[in-house]
C-alpha positions in Angstrom: -17.6 13.5 6.6 -16.2 11.6 3.4 -13.1 9.8 3.8 -11.0 11.2 0.2 -8.3 9.7 -1.7 -6.1 10.1 -4.7 -3.9 8.2 -6.9 -0.5 9.1 -7.8 0.8 6.6 -10.6 4.9 7.0 -9.7 8.3 5.6 -11.1 9.9 3.0 -13.6 7.1 0.4 -12.2 4.2 2.3 -12.5 3.8 2.3 -8.6 0.1 3.6 -7.1 0.8 5.6 -4.2 -2.2 7.3 -2.3 -3.2 10.2 -0.3 -6.0 9.2 2.0 -7.5 12.0 3.8 -10.3 13.1 5.9 -12.6 15.8 4.1 -13.5 17.6 7.6 -10.4 17.8 9.0 -7.4 17.4 6.1 -5.7 14.8 8.2 -4.0 12.5 5.6 -2.5 9.2 5.6 0.5 8.6 2.8 0.5 5.1 1.4 3.7 3.5 -0.4 5.2 6.8 -1.3 7.8 4.6 -3.6 8.8 7.4 -5.7 8.2 10.8 -7.4 8.3 12.5 -4.0 8.1 15.8 -4.9 4.8 14.9 -7.1 3.1 13.5 -4.1 4.2 16.9 -1.9 2.6 19.1 -4.6 -0.3 17.2 -3.9 -0.8 17.0 -0.5 -0.2 21.0 -0.8 -2.4 21.6 -3.5 -5.5 19.7 -1.8 -4.4 21.7 1.9 -3.6 18.0 3.5 -2.2 17.3 6.9 -0.4 14.3 6.6 0.1 12.5 9.5 2.1 9.0 9.0 3.5 7.0 6.2 1.7 3.3 6.1 3.3 0.7 3.7 1.2 -1.9 1.9 4.5 -3.7 1.9 8.1 -4.1 1.5 9.4 -4.5 -1.6 11.3 -1.6 -3.8 8.8 0.1 -5.9 6.7 0.8 -2.8 9.0 1.7 -0.8 12.7 3.1 -2.4 12.1 6.7 -1.7 9.7 6.9 1.3 12.4 7.7 3.8 12.4 11.3 1.9 9.1 11.8 2.3 9.3 11.1 5.9 12.4 13.7 6.0 10.5 16.2 4.3 6.9 16.1 6.1 8.4 14.6 9.3 6.5 11.5 9.5 6.5 7.8 11.1 6.3 5.1 9.0 4.5 1.9 10.0 4.2 -1.8 8.3 3.8 -5.4 9.2 6.5 -6.6 11.2 7.5 -10.1 8.5 8.2 -7.1 5.5 11.2 -5.2 8.1 14.1 -7.7 6.7 12.7 -6.4 2.6 12.5 -2.4 4.0 16.1 -3.0 5.3 17.4 -5.3 2.4 16.4 -2.4 0.0 19.8 -2.6 -1.9 19.7 -6.3 -2.1 16.4 -5.7 -4.1 17.7 -3.3 -6.0 20.7 -5.2 -6.8 18.5 -8.4 -8.1 16.5 -5.6 -10.1 19.7 -4.5 -12.1 19.1 -1.4 -10.3 22.7 -0.1 -9.1 21.7 2.3 -6.4 24.4 2.6 -3.6 22.8 6.0 -2.0 19.3 4.8 -1.4 18.6 4.8 2.4 16.0 2.6 3.7 13.2 4.6 6.1 13.2 4.7 9.8 10.5 1.6 10.9 8.2 3.9 13.8 6.0 0.7 14.4 3.9 -2.1 13.2 0.8 -3.1 12.1 -0.9 -6.5 12.6 -4.6 -7.9 11.8 -7.5 -6.0 13.4 -5.4 -3.2 14.5 -7.2 0.1 13.5 -5.8 3.3 11.8 -7.4 6.8 12.6 -6.5 10.2 10.9 -9.3 12.8 11.5 -12.7 11.6 11.9 -12.0 8.5 9.7 -10.7 4.9 10.7 -9.3 2.3 8.8 -9.0 -1.6 9.4 -5.9 -3.0 9.1 -6.1 -6.8 7.5 -2.9 -9.5 6.8 -2.7 -10.5 3.5 0.6 -12.6 2.8 1.5 -14.5 0.1 2.8 -11.7 -2.2 5.0 -10.8 0.7 4.8 -12.4 4.1 4.1 -9.1 5.1 1.4 -7.5 3.1 -1.8 -5.5 4.5 -4.7 -4.4 3.0 -6.8 -1.1 4.7 -10.6 -1.4 4.9 -12.7 1.3 5.1 -16.4 1.4 4.7 -16.8 1.9 0.9 -13.1 1.3 -0.2 -9.8 -1.1 0.3 -6.6 -0.4 -0.3 -4.9 -3.5 -1.2 -1.4 -2.9 -2.0 -0.1 -5.9 -4.2 -2.5 -8.5 -3.0 -5.5 -8.1 -5.7 -5.2 -6.1 -9.0 -7.6 -5.7 -11.8 -8.3 -8.7 -13.5 -5.6 -10.1 -11.4 -3.5 -11.2 -8.6 0.1 -9.7 -7.3 3.2 -11.7 -8.0 4.4 -14.9 -5.8 7.6 -15.4 -7.6 9.4 -13.4 -6.1 11.4 -14.5 -2.9 9.1 -15.4 0.2 5.9 -15.5 -2.1 3.4 -18.3 -2.6 0.6 -18.8 -4.7 -1.8 -21.0 -2.4 -1.2 -18.0 0.4 -2.2 -15.2 -1.8 -5.3 -16.8 -2.8 -6.4 -18.1 0.7 -6.1 -14.6 1.6 -8.1 -13.1 -1.4 -10.7 -15.9 -0.5 -10.7 -14.9 3.3 -9.9 -11.7 3.2 -11.3 -9.9 0.6 -13.8 -11.2 -1.1 -16.6 -11.9 1.7 -16.5 -8.0 1.2 -19.5 -6.0 -0.1 -19.6 -6.4 -4.4 -19.7 -2.3 -4.4 -16.0 -2.5 -2.0 -13.9 -0.2 -4.0 -10.9 -1.9 -4.5 -7.5 0.5 -4.3 -4.5 -2.0 -6.1 -0.6 -1.0 -6.2 -0.9 -1.1 -9.8 -3.1 -0.8 -12.3 -6.5 0.9 -12.4 -9.0 0.6 -9.6 -11.7 -2.3 -9.7 -14.7 -3.9 -7.5 -14.9 -6.8 -5.4 -18.3 -8.1 -7.4 -16.2 -7.1 -10.2 -13.2 -9.4 -9.4 -15.2 -12.0 -7.7 -17.1 -12.4 -11.3 -14.5 -12.0 -13.9 -10.9 -12.7 -12.4 -9.6 -15.5 -13.7 -7.6 -16.4 -11.0 -10.1 -16.1 -8.4 -12.4 -19.0 -10.1 
């Protein structure tokens, strides 16, 4: 009864979308389907998965841009932290700030909210929700027994940007130190950009955490 996962790097921002699934039941979560929805859908079909819901680690454009299309394609409900709703509702403003004119952009429907301590069950797997603000007010991380999906909170050798509106370096570092660094060294970290890493590796070598 294993938790399985697949990283799919999509779009011009090289954002990591993820599929997480229960190996016994094929029940799956779709994490941050921000772009290249057909590629993600192809992997769902190739693995014979049964997607149950979409989870957004946060509301920045690259993680949410085409989530509406994924909702429509598989008739999925979407969940995120309440404090990032304003970002999702202002996707077109985010695009304009980045110099991207996308008049047809449609914000996804928000079906529910996730908060610190919530659990997400799919098949025979369960993930715990951790709230990790700093990159955005409503950034969340999903914690399994051996894996942590961290969005843009922590990267291999780096941390999430804090120069965007509503970001805070001090808050982000506090989130990492309180929520992630206490985890076991061998905990696999699945970030929103870049390569996977482990908690132990980041504790030892990440220059932002010394």
